[in-house]
N, C-alpha and C positions, 0 to 999 in steps of 0.2 A: 504493500500500500504506500502511496505517496503522502508524505507528511510535511506540513508547513512548519510545525514545531515539535521537537522531541526534547526531553530532558533525561539526563543520565546521572543518577545519584546526586541530584541537586540538593545542596544543604546550605542553610543560612543560619548562623548562630549569633545570638545576641547575649553576651556574657554566658549565663548558665541556661539560657532558653534556646531551643531549636525551633525556629519558625518554619523551616523546611528541613526534612529529615530523609535524605536519600530519595527524593521525589523522582519517580519515573512516570513520564507523561507523553502522550502521543496524540497530536491534533491533526486529523486527516485533512488534506487539501479539499476545499469545497464544503467542509462540514460547518454546522452550527454546534459548537462544542459547549455543553452546559457544565460549568465548573461548580460543584456543589460541596459545601462544607459549613460547619458552624462558625460563628465568629471566632477569630483567632486561630483558625485551622491552617492558615498559610496562603489563602487565595490571593490577597493583595500583595503579599511578599513575592509570590511567583510572578505576578504581573509586573511589579517594579523591577524584578530581575531581568525579564526579557525585554523591557523597555530601556534598559541601560541605566536606570536610576539607582540601582544597587549592584554590588558584585557578590557572587557566591562565595561562601566560606570554603566550599569544596564541591566537586562535581561540575557538570557542565550542561549546556543546552545547545541545540542546533536550531537555527532559523533559516529556512530555505537552504538547507544543507551547509550552511556556514556555521562552524563551531564558535561558541561564545568567546573562545580565546584567540580566534582568528582576527587579524587586523581588518578583514573585510566585513566583520559583523555589523559595523555601522552602516555599510551599504545595504545590507539585508534589512536593517531596521527601517530604512526609508520606504520599504514596501508595507510598513505597518502604520495604522492609525489607532489611537488609543484615547480612552477616557478613563482616568484613574480617580476613583472616589467622587470628584466633582468636575464638571466641564470647565475648561479654561476659557472663561468669557470675560470680556471687559464690559461692565454694566453700563458705562456711559457711552457706549458705541451702539450703533444699529447693528442688525444682523449682517448687512452688507459690509459695514465697516469692520466688524469682527473678522469676517472672512478675508477682506482685503489685507488686514493686519497679519493674519496667519500666512497669507501668500508671501508677504514681505519676509516673514521669519524663515519660510522655507526657501526663499530665494527664487521664487517662480517669476519668470520673465514678464508676464502680463496678467491682467485680471480676468482673462478669458476663462469661462467655466463657473464664475461666481453665481450668475443668474441661474445656471443649470443646477448648481448645488442647492440653492435656496428653494427652487421648485421641487427638487427631489425630496427635501425634508418638510415641504409644506409651509415655508416661510417667505414665499415670494411676494406676499401682499402686506408685509409688516412695515414697509415704508420707512419713515423717520422715527419710528418708535424705538426707544432705547431698550437694550437687552435687559436692563435692570427692572423694567416694567413687564417683562414677559412672565407668563405662567411657568411653573416648574417644568411642565411637559414641553413647552416651547423652548426653554433653556436647554433641556436635554436634547431636543432635536437640533438646536443650533450647535451644541457640543459635538454631536455626531457629524454635522456638516463640516465643522472645523477639523475633526479627525479625518475626514475624507478629502481634505483640501489637496493633499499630495497625491491623490489618485491611488491609494493603497489597495492591495488585494488581500490584506489580512487586517481585520478590525478587532480590537480588544476592548471590551466594555465591562467595567467594574460597577456592578449594581445600577444599571441604567434605568430600572423601573422603580427604584427606591423612592418612596414618598409621593409617587404619582397617584392621581385619582384614576378611577376606572377608564375614563376616556383617554387619559394620557398613556396608560398602560397599553391600551389597544393600539394607539398611534405608534408607539415605539415598537410594539410587536410586529405590526404590519410593515414598518420601515425596515426592520432587521430582515424579515422574510423577503422583502423586495430586493434588498441589497444582495442577499445570498442567491436568490433565484435568477434575477435579471442581470446582475453584474458579476456573479460567480465569486463573490467576496467570502472568504473564510472568516467565520466569526467565533471568537472565544468570549463567552459571556458568563460572568459570575453573577448570580442572583439568588436572593432569599425567597423570591416569589415562585415557589416550585410548581404551582399549577400553571403559571404562565410559561415557565421554562419548558414544561412538558409539551406545550403546544407548538414549540418551534425547534427544539433541539433534535439533532440527528445522531449525536454522540454525547456521552456523559463521562465525567471523571469525578469520583467521590474521594475527597481528601479529608483526613482526620489527623490532627497533631502533626501536620507537615508531611504526612506520608500518604501516598496514593493507595487507597483501600481497594478500589475497583475501577476499571474502565470498561465500557461496553457501548454498543450501538443502541439506538432506539428500538430496533427490531429485537435485539437480544433482551432488552429490558422488558418489552411487551411479552415475550415468551416466558420469562422468569417471574414476572410480576402480575400474575393472573389473580382475578377475584377468587377468594377462597373462604372457607370457614375453618377456624382453628379450634381443634378439639383438645380438651384436657381430660384425661382418663387416668385410672389407677395404674394401668399397664398397657403400653402400646403394642405388645406382642399379640395378645388376643384381639386387639383392635385391628391389626393388620390382617389377621385371619378372617375376621368378619367382613372387612371392606373388600378383601379379595373375593369372597363368596358373592358379595353384592355387585361386583364389577365396577367399583368406584375408584377413580384415580386419586391417589393420595401421596403424601410425603411425610415420613417420620422425622420429627424434629428432635425428640429426646425420648426418654423412657416413659414420659407421661403426656407428651404433646405431639400432635400431628396436624397437618393441613390436608383438607379434602377439596377437590376442584369440581365436584358434581353436586347437584341437589340431592339430598337424601331426606327420608322421613325420619326425623329425630326420635320419635317414639319407637319406631321399629328398630332403629339402631340401638337405642338404650335396652330394649328387650333382648336383642341378639347378644349384646355385650354381657347382660346379666347371666345369660346361659353359659358364658365363658368365664364367670366369676370376675367380671370386670365392670367397674362403675363409670358411667359417663358423668363427669363433674361439671363441665361447662362447654358451651358452644359460643364462639365469638366470630362474627363476620368481619372480614378484612377487605376493604376496597382496593382495587388495583390502581394505585396512584403512585406518582413519583415520591410523594411524602412518605407513604407507607413503606415503599422499598427502602428509602433512605433510613427510616427509623429501624427497620429490621437489620439493615446492613451495619449501621453505625450506632444506633440507639442514642441514649442520653436525652438531653433536653430537646424540645421541639424547636430547635433553632438551627436552621440550615444556612 
């Protein structure tokens, strides 16, 4: 597979704290890669590393096949656009003036393309309105326009939907999808809003305490994260025998817990288990959501 970004044993240590701990990550070209983890898991540290704002303590990463220790890594970074934590916006400038200023920073020879970028993010009619008077959603869209000023093909977004109202979330979601589908821009997106992330991501990476716990595609996630009922019984060995006789698909989790993926008559199941000297203690339904998968994978607080 062709990757835009890979990391190999990437580690960042602050005194006695490891923000990144041997991180191994693979972002496929053309993907919308959802980067998921609780606060302090290392997501923003990773983004700062690849943007060149911090250096690794050990390990390395490659960006468009350029190693992070290669002198040419700065050239590879020119193919990136990024929003880290907050968009870099001058509040006393209009949207057009902000973009013109970014063009000057990048050393672009002309202002050609500014009108096109404003139209792309839906800010073509803001006129002389200062960015400081924009709604939060408008500021986020302007931030994305600024990140796109150098015509990158890799966009890195750190919490782009944070604090937005429902309309703003929809606007950012649709913009990300349009950039990916129409412009073939690879997107790395860190977000706490897992329901929205699940609507757009093609691949996922789950990070905890600076370590990559799991990477998988959206298709793999769908196969693994099916709606199920979790059973708690006194012994899963007789449960397995009963479920085999009933022709029910299941997965044993422990000596007392199992997941079943078919509808069953609970009363009939309890009677059958009683005949095997096994008691059905509880039945709990689990929805097939990104949040439920995350909680089963990493657990802890409901803070992704």
